[in-house]
Backbone bond lengths (Angstrom), bond angles and torsions (degrees), N, CA, C in turn:
res aa  C-N    CA-C-N  psi(-1)  N-CA   C-N-CA  omega(-1)  CA-C   N-CA-C  phi
1 T - - - 1.451 - - 1.488 109.42 -
2 Y 1.317 115.55 150.65 1.438 124.34 -176.88 1.472 106.70 -131.05
3 W 1.341 118.27 116.34 1.475 122.98 -174.35 1.468 110.95 -123.09
4 V 1.323 119.60 130.02 1.485 125.48 178.22 1.510 107.10 -116.10
5 P 1.370 119.89 95.73 1.457 118.74 178.36 1.492 115.22 -70.30
6 N 1.362 118.92 -30.71 1.464 123.83 174.84 1.515 109.89 -153.01
7 G 1.277 118.81 -168.85 1.469 122.95 -174.07 1.509 113.04 -69.88
8 R 1.292 121.00 -17.19 1.477 122.46 -172.88 1.532 113.41 -110.45
9 W 1.302 117.52 -26.42 1.483 119.23 -174.45 1.513 112.07 -106.44
10 R 1.335 115.39 145.97 1.425 122.16 176.85 1.529 107.89 -140.09
11 V 1.320 116.34 137.58 1.430 121.69 177.02 1.517 109.64 -122.05
12 V 1.267 119.75 124.51 1.492 125.47 -179.82 1.506 108.12 -120.77
13 A 1.312 117.88 126.04 1.438 124.94 177.64 1.485 112.45 -138.18
14 D 1.307 117.66 134.23 1.462 119.30 172.35 1.525 112.89 -149.99
15 A 1.282 115.59 161.95 1.466 124.03 -178.55 1.556 107.60 -134.94
16 E 1.310 115.19 135.61 1.457 120.29 179.61 1.531 108.64 -127.02
17 Y 1.297 115.17 133.62 1.504 119.18 177.56 1.529 106.61 -131.50
18 G 1.305 114.72 137.95 1.470 119.63 174.15 1.506 107.74 -147.56
19 G 1.316 115.69 152.87 1.466 120.08 179.63 1.533 110.46 -166.12
20 T 1.340 110.77 164.86 1.453 119.60 173.56 1.516 109.75 -127.41
21 W 1.297 118.87 143.83 1.409 121.29 175.38 1.544 105.08 -131.96
22 R 1.314 112.22 131.22 1.466 121.31 -177.75 1.529 113.90 50.97
23 P 1.362 116.56 57.99 1.494 117.94 -179.25 1.517 111.14 -69.04
24 Q 1.346 117.58 150.39 1.395 124.04 -178.99 1.571 110.82 -84.56
25 V 1.324 117.31 -21.75 1.450 124.35 176.24 1.491 109.71 -128.82
26 P 1.364 118.03 149.81 1.460 117.74 -178.20 1.509 109.71 -64.18
27 M 1.320 115.75 137.55 1.486 123.05 178.64 1.523 109.63 -159.70
28 Q 1.342 114.79 162.71 1.459 119.83 174.49 1.530 109.44 -153.32
29 L 1.334 116.34 156.61 1.464 121.64 172.54 1.502 108.43 -100.52
30 D 1.329 116.68 129.95 1.441 121.13 -178.29 1.527 111.60 -89.78
31 L 1.326 116.51 138.85 1.465 120.21 176.94 1.528 112.02 -63.21
32 G 1.328 118.46 -37.08 1.404 125.00 -176.77 1.529 114.49 -100.36
33 A 1.334 117.38 31.96 1.490 118.95 178.64 1.541 110.67 -58.68
34 F 1.355 115.57 146.07 1.469 119.48 -173.31 1.522 112.05 -60.41
35 Y 1.302 120.79 -44.39 1.447 122.95 -173.77 1.541 112.55 -94.52
36 D 1.281 116.35 -37.44 1.505 119.05 -170.01 1.497 114.40 -113.05
37 G 1.342 117.89 -1.81 1.443 118.82 -173.05 1.504 114.06 -90.57
38 V 1.296 115.81 -164.57 1.484 124.23 177.96 1.503 109.09 -88.87
39 R 1.361 116.62 129.11 1.444 119.03 176.75 1.493 113.74 -57.10
40 G 1.307 118.59 138.00 1.442 120.91 179.71 1.529 116.42 91.68
41 F 1.310 116.56 -5.39 1.497 120.76 -178.17 1.542 110.72 -112.98
42 A 1.323 118.90 26.48 1.452 120.93 -176.76 1.526 112.25 -63.85
43 A 1.303 118.77 -34.14 1.452 122.17 179.40 1.510 115.68 -92.68
44 A 1.324 117.09 4.34 1.438 122.27 179.22 1.543 113.25 -73.44
45 D 1.283 115.32 141.51 1.483 120.42 -178.64 1.517 109.36 -101.06
46 V 1.331 116.06 39.82 1.454 119.63 -177.08 1.541 106.12 -105.15
47 G 1.329 115.08 127.25 1.438 122.58 177.71 1.498 113.92 -148.14
48 G 1.310 117.79 162.60 1.478 121.61 178.17 1.463 110.07 -167.69
49 G 1.346 115.05 -173.90 1.438 121.85 -177.95 1.515 113.91 -87.32
50 Q 1.313 118.20 -13.72 1.458 121.67 177.39 1.504 109.10 -140.06
51 R 1.363 118.91 145.49 1.394 124.90 -177.60 1.520 111.34 -140.59
52 L 1.351 117.76 137.28 1.430 125.17 175.09 1.493 108.28 -128.53
53 V 1.350 117.50 125.97 1.455 123.92 -178.67 1.515 106.54 -131.46
54 T 1.339 117.55 128.84 1.473 122.48 173.13 1.492 107.62 -121.48
55 R 1.383 113.98 142.72 1.471 122.26 -179.95 1.480 109.47 -131.30
56 T 1.316 114.64 140.71 1.471 119.78 177.28 1.534 108.07 -136.29
57 E 1.313 117.82 134.74 1.462 124.35 177.24 1.528 109.97 -130.52
58 L 1.319 115.55 139.39 1.438 122.78 174.51 1.584 104.72 -120.84
59 R 1.295 115.38 115.82 1.469 120.88 -176.84 1.516 110.73 -112.86
60 Y 1.330 114.77 142.67 1.496 120.25 179.30 1.551 104.61 -127.27
61 V 1.284 117.64 128.18 1.489 124.69 175.81 1.520 107.59 -93.65
62 A 1.335 118.11 107.76 1.449 122.18 -177.36 1.532 113.91 -77.69
63 G 1.334 116.92 -28.97 1.459 118.06 179.54 1.507 109.46 140.68
64 R 1.358 113.48 -162.39 1.449 123.30 -179.92 1.534 110.08 -123.67
65 P 1.342 116.38 87.58 1.442 117.65 -178.80 1.552 111.81 -68.46
66 F 1.323 116.51 129.70 1.478 124.10 178.48 1.573 112.09 56.45
67 S 1.319 117.99 20.49 1.441 124.57 -177.79 1.547 113.67 52.29
68 L 1.317 114.88 34.62 1.467 121.60 178.78 1.488 114.43 -95.05
69 G 1.326 118.68 -24.19 1.454 123.43 -177.76 1.488 109.01 167.31
70 D 1.310 117.36 -178.51 1.458 122.26 -178.98 1.554 108.33 -90.81
71 L 1.349 112.35 146.19 1.483 120.69 177.52 1.483 105.23 -119.82
72 G 1.314 116.08 134.96 1.450 119.93 177.91 1.482 113.07 -154.04
73 L 1.345 115.47 167.60 1.471 122.18 179.43 1.503 107.78 -128.43
74 A 1.350 116.16 156.12 1.409 118.51 -178.96 1.518 111.35 -147.48
75 L 1.269 118.65 142.40 1.467 125.99 168.03 1.497 108.05 -114.39
76 F 1.334 117.89 139.93 1.451 118.10 -178.73 1.538 109.47 -143.19
77 S 1.302 114.22 157.51 1.464 120.86 178.69 1.524 108.80 -145.26
78 D 1.334 117.31 136.53 1.421 123.98 174.21 1.509 107.89 -122.65
79 V 1.339 116.39 135.62 1.471 121.87 177.24 1.510 106.60 -134.25
80 G 1.368 115.96 133.67 1.429 119.40 -177.23 1.534 113.81 -145.95
81 R 1.290 114.78 162.40 1.465 120.67 177.83 1.488 110.58 -157.17
82 V 1.293 113.95 141.56 1.502 117.63 172.69 1.527 112.10 -120.76
83 W 1.299 117.06 150.14 1.453 121.32 179.23 1.510 108.41 -122.16
């Protein structure tokens, strides 16, 4: 979901779930997958048959200093688990 309460704040939240049941070939979902995993876990050796990852971002648009571009700040959080 993407929510804009006013002109300066943005809130972005999403949840992704994936899994396999009775696979025909050996496979696993990595917690630190490059595109779909949890940030900071790229070198982790954690994997399983099911994965849930949630992400939340809070963005603040500070403005356009000297009319050169946009300036902003962001806080983010990733939470994930594999089974």
